[in-house]
N, C-alpha and C positions, 0 to 999 in steps of 0.2 A: 504494500500500500504506500502510495506517495503522500508525504506530508509536507505541506508548505507553511512557512511561517507567515504571519500577517504582514510583517515588515517586508517580506519578499514580494507580496502582491501589491501592497501599497507602501512604497518607499517613504513617503512623507505622511505621517499619521494625521496631520492637520489638513489634509486635502478635503475640500468640500465637494458636494455632489456636482455642483456646477463646473468646478474645475476638472473634475474627473471626466465629465461628459462633454466638455468643451462648449458649454453654454454660457453666454454672458449674463450677468446678474440682471441687467436692465431689460432683458428679453423675457424673463420669467413672469408669468401672470400671477397676480396675487390671488389668494383664496377669496371666495365670495363674501363671507361674513366678516365685516370689520365692525365690531361692536361699538355703539355709541348710545349712551343713556338718553340723550336729548332726542336723537332721531327716533329711537324706539318709542319714547313718550309721544312724540308728535304723530307718529304713524298709527300706533296701537292704543293710545291712551283714551280715557273716558271722554274727554272733550272732543277729540277727533271723531270718536264713534257717534257722539251725540250731535255732531254737526251735519251729518248727512242722513238721508232717508234710510239707506241700506244699513248704515251704522246703528241707527235707532232700532232697526229690525233685529240686528245681532244682539243688542242689549236686551230687547224684549224677549227673544228666544232664550237667552241665558238666564233671565229672571224666571221664565216659565219652567225651565228645567230645574232651577233651584241651585244654580252655581253660587258658591261662596264668594268668588271673585268674578266681577263682570268683565273686567279687562285684564290682560296679562301683566300690565304695568301698574 
């Protein structure tokens, strides 16, 4: 059985994935979810739900089901 040391495969232990695969850092796409409390409040908060007809329908349905929290935020 052939055994290789990790240092033989990766000579520099601090090599990043991008360096290993020859991809420049600025070309890599970011992950989709970039959390922000303010954006979450504005999109999913009670006031934004109450501001539209469909949002009020969501609140009405959640009240009807008996949810403890009407909005996730």
